[in-house]
C-alpha positions as CSV (number, residue, x, y, z in Angstrom):
1,M,130.5,58.0,-8.5
2,L,131.9,57.6,-5.0
3,L,129.4,55.0,-4.0
4,T,130.1,52.9,-7.1
5,T,133.8,53.2,-6.3
6,V,133.3,52.1,-2.7
7,V,131.3,49.0,-3.8
8,L,133.9,47.9,-6.3
9,W,136.7,48.6,-3.8
10,A,134.9,46.5,-1.2
11,L,134.6,43.6,-3.6
12,N,138.3,44.0,-4.5
13,I,139.5,43.3,-1.0
14,T,137.8,39.9,-1.0
15,V,138.8,39.2,-4.6
16,T,142.5,40.1,-4.1
17,R,142.6,38.0,-0.9
18,Y,141.2,35.1,-2.8
19,I,143.6,35.5,-5.7
20,L,146.7,35.7,-3.4
21,T,145.7,32.6,-1.6
22,H,144.9,30.6,-4.7
23,G,148.2,30.6,-6.6
24,F,149.3,34.2,-7.4
25,E,152.3,35.7,-5.8
26,P,151.8,39.3,-4.5
27,L,154.2,41.1,-6.9
28,A,153.3,38.9,-9.9
29,Y,149.6,39.8,-9.3
30,A,150.4,43.5,-9.0
31,T,152.6,43.5,-12.1
32,V,150.0,41.6,-14.3
33,R,147.1,43.6,-13.0
34,Y,148.6,47.0,-13.5
35,G,150.2,46.1,-16.8
36,C,146.8,45.2,-18.2
37,A,145.2,48.4,-16.8
38,T,148.0,50.5,-18.2
39,L,147.5,49.2,-21.7
40,I,143.7,49.9,-21.4
41,F,144.3,53.5,-20.3
42,L,146.9,54.1,-22.9
43,A,144.5,52.9,-25.6
44,I,141.7,55.1,-24.3
45,A,143.8,58.2,-23.9
46,L,145.5,57.9,-27.3
47,V,142.2,57.2,-29.2
48,A,140.2,59.9,-27.4
49,E,142.9,62.6,-27.1
50,R,145.7,61.5,-29.4
51,T,148.3,62.8,-26.9
52,L,149.7,62.1,-23.4
53,R,151.4,65.5,-23.1
54,I,151.8,66.8,-19.6
55,R,153.0,70.3,-18.9
56,R,156.6,70.5,-17.5
57,S,155.3,72.4,-14.4
58,D,153.1,69.4,-13.6
59,L,155.7,66.7,-13.9
60,G,156.6,66.9,-10.3
61,L,153.0,66.1,-9.2
62,V,152.9,63.2,-11.8
63,A,156.1,61.7,-10.4
64,L,154.8,62.1,-6.8
65,A,151.5,60.4,-7.7
66,A,153.3,57.5,-9.5
67,L,155.6,57.0,-6.5
68,C,152.7,57.0,-4.1
69,L,150.8,54.5,-6.3
70,W,153.8,52.2,-6.4
71,L,154.3,52.3,-2.6
72,N,150.5,51.9,-2.2
73,Q,150.2,48.8,-4.3
74,L,153.3,47.1,-2.7
75,S,151.9,47.9,0.8
76,F,148.4,46.7,-0.2
77,V,149.2,43.3,-1.6
78,F,151.7,42.4,1.2
79,A,149.3,43.7,3.9
80,L,146.5,41.5,2.7
81,E,149.0,38.6,2.6
82,K,150.1,39.1,6.2
83,T,147.0,40.2,8.2
84,S,143.2,40.0,8.2
85,A,141.0,42.1,6.0
86,S,139.2,43.5,9.0
87,T,142.5,44.9,10.4
88,I,143.3,46.5,7.1
89,A,139.8,48.0,6.8
90,L,140.3,49.6,10.3
91,I,143.7,51.0,9.4
92,L,142.4,52.4,6.1
93,G,139.9,54.3,8.0
94,A,142.7,56.7,8.9
95,T,143.1,57.7,5.2
96,P,141.1,60.9,5.6
97,I,143.4,62.0,8.4
98,F,146.5,61.4,6.3
99,A,144.8,63.2,3.3
100,A,144.0,66.2,5.5
101,L,147.5,66.4,6.9
102,I,149.1,66.2,3.5
103,G,146.6,68.7,2.0
104,L,147.3,71.2,4.8
105,A,151.0,70.8,4.5
106,F,150.8,71.7,0.8
107,G,148.2,74.3,1.2
108,L,145.6,72.4,-0.8
109,E,143.0,71.9,1.9
110,R,141.3,74.1,4.5
111,L,139.5,72.1,7.1
112,S,137.3,73.1,10.0
113,R,137.0,71.5,13.4
114,R,133.7,70.1,12.1
115,F,135.6,68.0,9.6
116,W,138.1,66.7,12.2
117,L,135.2,65.7,14.4
118,A,133.4,64.0,11.4
119,A,136.6,62.1,10.5
120,T,137.1,60.9,14.1
121,V,133.5,59.7,14.2
122,S,133.8,57.9,10.9
123,F,137.1,56.4,11.9
124,A,135.5,55.1,15.1
125,G,132.8,53.5,12.9
126,V,135.4,51.7,10.9
127,G,136.8,50.4,14.1
128,L,133.5,49.0,15.2
129,V,133.0,47.3,11.8
130,A,136.4,45.7,12.2
131,L,135.8,44.7,15.8
132,G,132.5,43.2,14.9
133,S,134.0,40.9,12.2
134,S,134.3,37.2,12.9
135,R,138.1,37.4,13.1
136,G,138.3,40.6,15.1
137,I,141.4,42.8,15.0
138,S,144.4,40.6,14.4
139,G,147.6,40.4,12.4
140,D,151.3,40.8,13.1
141,L,153.2,44.1,13.4
142,R,154.4,44.0,9.8
143,G,150.9,43.6,8.4
144,N,149.7,46.6,10.6
145,L,152.6,48.8,9.4
146,L,151.9,47.9,5.8
147,G,148.3,48.8,6.4
148,I,149.3,52.2,7.7
149,S,151.6,52.6,4.7
150,T,148.6,51.7,2.4
151,A,146.5,54.4,4.0
152,A,149.2,57.1,3.9
153,T,150.3,56.5,0.4
154,W,146.7,56.4,-1.0
155,A,146.1,59.7,0.7
156,G,149.3,61.1,-0.8
157,Y,148.2,59.8,-4.3
158,S,144.8,61.3,-4.0
159,V,146.2,64.7,-2.9
160,A,148.7,64.7,-5.8
161,I,146.1,63.8,-8.4
162,A,143.5,66.3,-7.3
163,P,145.1,69.5,-8.9
164,L,146.0,67.6,-12.1
165,M,142.3,66.9,-12.6
166,A,141.7,70.6,-13.1
167,R,143.9,70.5,-16.3
168,Y,143.7,67.0,-17.7
169,S,141.2,64.3,-18.3
170,A,141.0,61.3,-16.1
171,S,142.0,59.0,-18.9
172,R,145.2,61.0,-19.7
173,I,146.3,61.2,-16.0
174,S,145.5,57.5,-15.6
175,A,147.5,56.5,-18.6
176,V,150.6,58.5,-17.6
177,V,150.6,57.8,-13.8
178,L,149.7,54.2,-14.2
179,S,152.4,53.7,-16.8
180,L,155.1,55.2,-14.5
181,G,153.7,53.3,-11.5
182,W,153.7,50.0,-13.4
183,I,157.3,50.4,-14.5
184,L,158.2,50.7,-10.8
185,I,156.0,47.8,-9.8
186,A,157.4,45.6,-12.6
187,A,161.0,46.5,-11.7
188,V,160.7,45.0,-8.2
189,G,158.3,42.3,-9.4
190,V,160.5,40.7,-12.1
191,P,161.6,37.7,-10.0
192,Q,158.1,36.7,-8.8
193,T,156.5,37.4,-12.2
194,A,159.1,35.3,-14.0
195,E,158.8,32.4,-11.6
196,Q,155.0,32.6,-11.3
197,D,153.0,29.5,-12.2
198,Y,150.2,30.9,-14.4
199,G,148.2,27.7,-14.4
200,V,146.0,28.9,-11.6
201,G,142.6,28.1,-13.1
202,W,140.0,30.0,-15.0
203,Q,138.3,31.2,-11.8
204,V,141.4,33.1,-10.7
205,W,141.9,34.6,-14.1
206,L,138.3,35.7,-14.2
207,L,138.6,37.4,-10.8
208,L,141.8,39.0,-12.0
209,A,140.0,40.4,-15.0
210,F,137.3,41.8,-12.7
211,A,139.9,43.3,-10.3
212,T,141.5,45.0,-13.3
213,L,138.4,46.3,-15.2
214,G,136.3,47.2,-12.2
215,P,138.2,48.2,-9.0
216,L,141.1,49.6,-11.0
217,V,140.1,50.9,-14.5
218,L,136.5,52.1,-13.8
219,T,137.1,53.3,-10.3
220,N,140.2,55.2,-11.3
221,V,138.1,57.4,-13.6
222,L,135.3,57.8,-11.0
223,W,137.8,58.5,-8.2
224,F,139.7,61.1,-10.2
225,R,136.5,63.0,-11.1
226,S,135.2,62.8,-7.5
227,L,138.5,64.2,-6.2
228,H,138.1,67.2,-8.6
229,R,134.6,67.8,-7.4
230,I,134.9,67.6,-3.6
231,G,138.5,67.3,-2.7
232,A,140.8,64.5,-1.4
233,S,139.9,64.7,2.3
234,R,136.1,64.5,1.7
235,A,136.4,61.8,-1.0
236,T,138.5,59.6,1.3
237,L,136.0,60.1,4.1
238,V,133.2,58.7,2.0
239,A,135.6,55.8,1.2
240,N,135.2,54.8,4.9
241,L,132.0,53.1,3.9
242,Q,134.1,50.4,2.3
243,P,134.5,48.1,5.3
244,F,130.8,48.2,6.0
245,V,129.9,47.5,2.4
246,A,132.5,44.6,2.5
247,A,130.7,43.2,5.5
248,V,127.4,43.3,3.6
249,F,128.9,41.4,0.7
250,A,130.3,38.8,3.1
251,L,126.8,38.5,4.6
252,V,125.2,37.9,1.2
253,L,127.9,36.1,-0.8
254,L,129.8,34.2,1.9
255,S,126.9,33.6,4.4
256,E,128.8,35.3,7.2
257,G,126.9,36.9,10.0
258,M,126.7,40.6,10.7
259,T,127.0,41.7,14.3
260,L,125.5,44.6,16.2
261,L,128.9,46.2,16.3
262,Q,129.1,46.2,12.5
263,V,125.7,47.8,12.2
264,L,126.6,50.5,14.7
265,G,129.8,51.0,12.9
266,G,128.0,51.6,9.6
267,I,125.8,54.1,11.3
268,L,128.8,56.0,12.7
269,I,130.5,56.0,9.3
270,A,127.5,57.4,7.5
271,G,127.0,60.0,10.3
272,G,130.6,61.1,10.0
273,I,130.2,61.5,6.2
274,L,127.0,63.5,6.5
275,A,128.6,65.7,9.1
276,A,131.5,66.5,6.9
277,R,129.4,67.8,4.0
278,R,129.9,71.5,4.9
279,R,130.4,73.0,1.4
280,A,129.1,72.6,-2.1
281,P,131.1,70.7,-4.7
282,A,133.6,72.8,-6.6
283,T,132.5,73.8,-10.1
284,A,134.5,72.6,-13.2
285,P,137.1,75.1,-14.6
286,E,136.0,77.0,-17.7
C-alpha cells in the first residue's frame, strides 16, 4: 500500500507543477481538486456506512487533522509555484523527523536510537537525490519555508489521523476530514476560484482528474490504512522514496538523465527504511 502511495505521490508532484504552470491558479486548483475528492468520499461513506458520525471525544483530533490538511495544501501548492521540485523533495525528507517529534510530544510514538539513525540516513539520501537533479537545490526563502511547512503539517496530519483509524473506516475519516479541510481551502480560495479561467484545455483537466482520483482519493485510503498498521513515523519514512521514484519517472517520461548522486541517494533512502523496520505491524483492533 505504501509503495503504491509513493508512486502516485511522485507522479503528483510533476502533474501539479504542470497544472499550475498551464493555466490554473494555486488556490483555484486546490479548491476544485479537494471539492471533487470530498464529494467522492462523502458518496462512498454514505453508501457503505450510511453515517458520518464521529464520537464527541474524537472531534478534537478531527479538527486538528482538518487544520493540518488545510495548511498542508496551501503550503504545497504555493511551494511548488515558488521553488523547484527537487528542493521541495529534499525538504519533505524531514517529514519523519517532524512526525516523530509530534508523536513523542503527544505520547503516541516510542522511538529508539536506531530509528533516529535510520531517519537521518534516509534524509541524507533524499538530499543526494535533490542534489543530483538537473536543477540542483534552488528556490527563494519563501519557497523553502513553505516546503518546511508542507513537511511539518503533513506529519501533524498523519499523527492526528493514526488513532482515528483504530475506530473508524478510512472512507468515513476521509469524508469528514476532507469536508472540513475543503471548507477552509474554499474560504481562502474564493477570489482565485471565481476569477479562474477554466478554458485551460482537456489535457489539464485530464491531469486534474488523475491528481484527484489517484494521488488524493486512492492514496488517502491506502495511507490511512498504512498509518494504522505501522505508525506515522515509519510510514512517513517509507514516503522518503518519493523523490527517487519521481527521478525515475523523469528519466522514463521526460527523457531526463539520472546522475550517480541520485542512484546513491536512492540506495541510502532504501537502506534507512530497511534499518527502521524494528517491529512487526500492529494488529487490527477486535
